[in-house]
C-alpha positions, 0 to 999 in steps of 0.5 A, a space after each residue: 499499500 501507498 502512503 498518502 502525502 500529507 504535505 498539502 494538509 499540513 500546509 493548510 493546517 499551518 495557514 489556518 494557525 497563522 490566519 487565526 493568530 492574524 485575527 487575534 492580533 488584529 482584534 487586540 490591536 483594534 481594541 488596545 491601540 490608542 492612535 488610529 492613524 486615519 485607518 481605524 474607526 475613531 474609539 467607540 462602540 464600533 471599534 470596540 465591537 469590530 475588535 471583539 468580533 475579530 478576537 472571537 472569530 480568531 479564537 474560533 479559528 484557533 480552536 478549529 485548527 487545534 482540533 485539526 492538529 489533534 486529528 492529524 496525530 
């Protein structure tokens, strides 16, 4: 029997982990940064809710990547 090549699956897992870290970092930066440099919305409900949503979505993606990592072993 031939062994299956797990290279693409492993690469997809690493990309999922990096994406989850990017969402988590973006959410934290949006909530914690005091200067917006004209890119982020002004501090207020919209900015904090967007940061919270990014953080929650990044946590969800990290949890799913962790589940996939556990299934790979």
